[in-house]
C-alpha positions in Angstrom: 0.0 0.1 -0.1 2.7 2.4 0.8 4.5 1.9 -2.4 1.6 2.7 -4.3 1.2 5.9 -2.4 4.7 6.8 -3.0 4.7 6.2 -6.7 1.4 8.4 -6.9 3.2 11.2 -4.9 6.1 11.0 -7.2 4.0 11.2 -10.3 2.0 14.1 -9.1 5.0 16.0 -8.0 6.6 15.4 -11.3 3.3 16.6 -13.1 3.1 19.7 -10.9 6.7 20.6 -11.7 6.3 20.2 -15.4 3.2 22.2 -15.4 5.0 24.8 -13.4 7.8 24.8 -15.8 5.8 24.9 -19.0 3.7 27.9 -17.3 6.9 29.8 -16.8 8.2 29.4 -20.2 4.9 30.5 -21.8 4.9 33.6 -19.7 8.5 34.4 -20.5 7.9 34.0 -24.2 5.0 36.4 -24.0 7.3 39.1 -22.5 9.8 38.8 -25.4 9.7 42.1 -27.3 8.5 41.5 -30.7 8.2 44.0 -33.6 5.0 43.9 -35.5 5.4 45.1 -39.2 2.6 46.5 -41.6 1.8 44.2 -44.3 3.2 46.4 -47.3 5.0 49.2 -45.8 7.6 47.6 -43.6 7.3 50.2 -41.1 7.1 48.9 -37.4 3.8 49.5 -35.6 
């Protein structure tokens, strides 16, 4: 019984860490500066 509980706790901990890591990466990519250019003019908006 204890082994099943430990395995479940390990899996849930790994999933939580992966979720937190992916959330951090997605938030950091949203902060990256990105120049938006108009379609034909080439001027940055």
